[in-house]
C-alpha positions in Angstrom: 94.0 103.0 89.9 92.0 106.0 91.0 93.8 108.9 92.7 92.0 112.0 93.8 94.1 115.2 94.1 93.0 118.3 95.9 95.0 121.4 95.3 95.3 123.1 98.7 97.7 125.8 97.7 96.2 128.1 95.0 99.7 129.2 93.9 100.1 125.8 92.2 99.3 126.3 88.5 99.5 130.0 88.8 102.8 131.2 90.3 104.6 127.9 89.5 103.7 124.8 87.5 101.5 122.1 88.8 103.4 119.0 89.8 104.5 117.1 86.7 106.7 114.5 85.1 110.0 116.1 84.0 110.2 113.9 80.9 108.0 111.3 79.1 110.2 108.6 80.7 110.1 109.9 84.3 108.5 107.6 86.8 108.2 110.2 89.5 105.9 113.2 89.6 107.8 116.2 90.8 106.6 117.8 94.0 107.1 121.5 94.7 107.8 123.4 98.0 104.6 125.4 98.8 106.2 127.6 101.4 105.2 131.1 102.4 108.8 132.4 102.1 112.2 131.0 101.4 113.1 128.5 104.1 116.6 128.1 105.3 117.6 124.6 106.4 120.7 124.5 108.5 123.2 121.7 108.1 121.9 118.6 109.8 118.4 120.0 110.2 115.1 118.4 109.0 112.0 120.5 108.2 108.6 119.6 107.0 107.7 121.2 103.7 104.1 121.4 102.4 103.5 120.2 98.8 100.3 122.1 98.3 98.3 118.9 97.7 96.1 116.5 99.4 96.1 113.0 97.8 93.6 110.3 98.3 94.5 106.9 96.7 91.0 105.2 96.3 92.4 101.7 95.5 93.8 99.9 98.6 96.2 98.0 96.4 98.2 101.1 95.5 100.4 103.4 97.4 102.5 106.5 96.7 106.2 106.5 97.5 107.8 109.9 98.2 111.3 109.7 96.9 114.3 112.2 96.9 115.4 113.7 93.7 118.8 112.2 93.1 120.3 115.4 91.6 119.3 117.4 94.7 121.0 115.0 97.1 124.1 114.8 95.0 124.5 118.5 94.1 123.0 120.2 97.1 122.7 117.7 100.0 118.9 117.7 100.0 117.4 114.3 100.9 114.3 113.0 102.7 114.5 112.9 106.5 112.7 109.5 106.5 114.5 108.3 103.4 111.3 107.2 101.7 107.8 108.6 102.5 104.7 106.5 102.0 101.2 107.6 101.1 98.8 104.7 102.1 95.5 104.4 100.5 93.9 105.4 103.9 96.3 108.4 104.5 93.7 111.1 103.8 91.0 109.4 105.9 93.2 109.1 108.9 94.5 112.6 108.9 93.1 115.2 111.4 94.2 118.1 109.3 93.1 118.9 105.8 95.0 115.9 104.3 97.9 118.2 103.2 100.8 116.0 102.8 104.3 117.2 103.6 107.8 116.1 102.8 110.5 115.7 105.4 113.5 117.6 103.9 116.9 116.9 105.4 120.0 118.9 104.8 122.9 116.4 104.8 125.4 118.9 103.7 127.8 120.9 105.9 126.2 124.3 105.0 122.8 125.8 105.0 120.5 125.4 102.1 117.6 127.6 101.0 114.3 126.2 99.7 112.5 128.7 97.6 108.8 128.9 96.9 107.9 126.5 94.1 111.3 124.6 94.2 111.1 120.9 93.3 111.9 119.1 96.5 110.9 115.4 95.9 109.0 113.2 93.7 106.1 110.7 94.1 105.8 107.4 92.4 102.5 105.4 92.5 102.8 101.7 92.7 100.8 98.5 93.2 101.7 96.3 96.1 100.7 93.0 97.5 99.5 92.1 101.0 101.1 88.8 101.9 
């Protein structure tokens, strides 16, 4: 599988680490919030948060699944607004913007939550799939 990644936000790798796997056994690559300033998400509100990356999956038999971090949901009420995001192999080609992919962050708690610059907000898992 070939995946091309374009770093759009130059703060990645400088102000905070590049997306990475938390442990050797992690299936998901941690994605960070590339926001200009801390973002407050009110209870019940969904916001789009930039990841600082554009991803192009060259192989049409693969896709990227954007998944919540279970600890963030359990401890803080941060989940994905669309439950699971999907990066198709043709995602980048079909975008009218710069390919920057964003994560829908939903606050399912009863209080406001603050997302800070560089916070881990979700994870991406790359998987092979079958067309049936």
